[in-house]
Structure formats: C-alpha cells, structure tokens
N, C-alpha and C positions, 0 to 999 in steps of 0.2 A: 586516458582517452575519454573525453566528454562527449556524450550523445544527447540529443534532445529527447524529452519525455513526451510520449503520445499516450493519452488516456482513453481507456475503454469508456463508452458512454455511461456506464453504470457506476463508475468510480465516484463521481460527484455525489450520487445518491448514497453510496456506501459511507462516505465521509460525513455527509449531512445527517444521516440517521444516527451514526455513532455520536457525533457532536451533540445532537439534540438529547440523546439518552444521557450523556454525561452532564450536560448543562442542567437538566432537571434534578440530577442527583446532588449537584453542588454548583452554584453559580461560579462561572470562570473555568470550571473543569472542562467544559466543551471547547473553549478556546485553547486550553492547554493541550487537549487531544489534537486539535488541528495543527498547532505548532509542532508537536512531536511528529506528526505525519509529514509535514513539510520538511522537517529536518532529515527524515529518512529519504524523502524524495530528492532532496538536494545532494545527499551523499551518493545516491544511486546515479544521478545525472553525472556527477563528477567521476565516479568510478563504477560503471555498471556491472563489472564482473566481481565485485567485492563479496557478494553473497553466493553461497553454493546453490547448485541446481537441486531442487527438492522433488520435482516431478516433470518428466520429459525435459523440456527446455526452460521450464519456469523456475525462477529464483524467488527467494523470500527475504525481505528486509524486515527485521523486527522493530516494532514501535516501542520506544522506552516508556515505562510507567503504565502501559496499557497492553492488554492481551490481544493485540492486533498485529497483522503482518501486511506488508505491501508486496503483493505478488506481481511479478513482472518477467518479461523475457527480453533478451538482448538480440537485436537484429543488426544487420551490417550498418545501417544508417540511422537507427533510432532505438529507443527503448519503449516497449509497449507496457504500460502499467495496466494490468488486467483487473485488479481488485485491491481494496483495502478491507480486509476481512478478519473477523474475530477468529482467533485460533482454535476455539472450542466448537465452532460450527462445522457442519458437514462440508468437507472440502469440495464436494461435487458442485457446489454453487459457483466457486471461482474457477474450477476446472472446466466447466462448460464454456467459459469465456476464452479459453486457450485455443 
C-alpha cells in the first residue's frame, strides 16, 4: 500500500541543518546524508507500516550510516513525516510536532 508523503514544515530545516553539518566535516558527506534520508523516505512511501510504532502512533525509520531517524505517522490517505531527527537528541523536539 503506497501513500503520499506530506512533510511537516520543519523537516526541510532538519535535513538542511544535518546536511550542512556533515558537509563541513567532509565534502560530499552532506549529499550522502540527503541520499540516505531520501532512500528511507522512498521505502516509507512504498510500505508505510514497515517500521514499528515507537511513541503513540509515530513510527521511526532509521537512516543508514547516520544516527538519524525519520519520524512519521500513517493516516488513512497519507503519511505525515514529522521530523528527521538525530537519535541522541531529546525526543521532545519531534514529539511536539506529533
């Protein structure tokens, strides 16, 4: 069951900040981060229920190579991506978006 992804307004900033951080560390690493996030998002879009619920109705897809998760919830007609968030940060940041 494929559903369209709808992004919380802060998701672009989440990705941009992380990309910039990794790009400063090593040129090209920021682009690798974005590609890894896009891969997770494509898998979520194709099969939204593939990840387990971790908090209320929110699910988390892990980003390969990077300590980030894509936090989302499945609704009847769409998938709402709430955050792309570092796994060591205080979860209340993404939980406020739910």
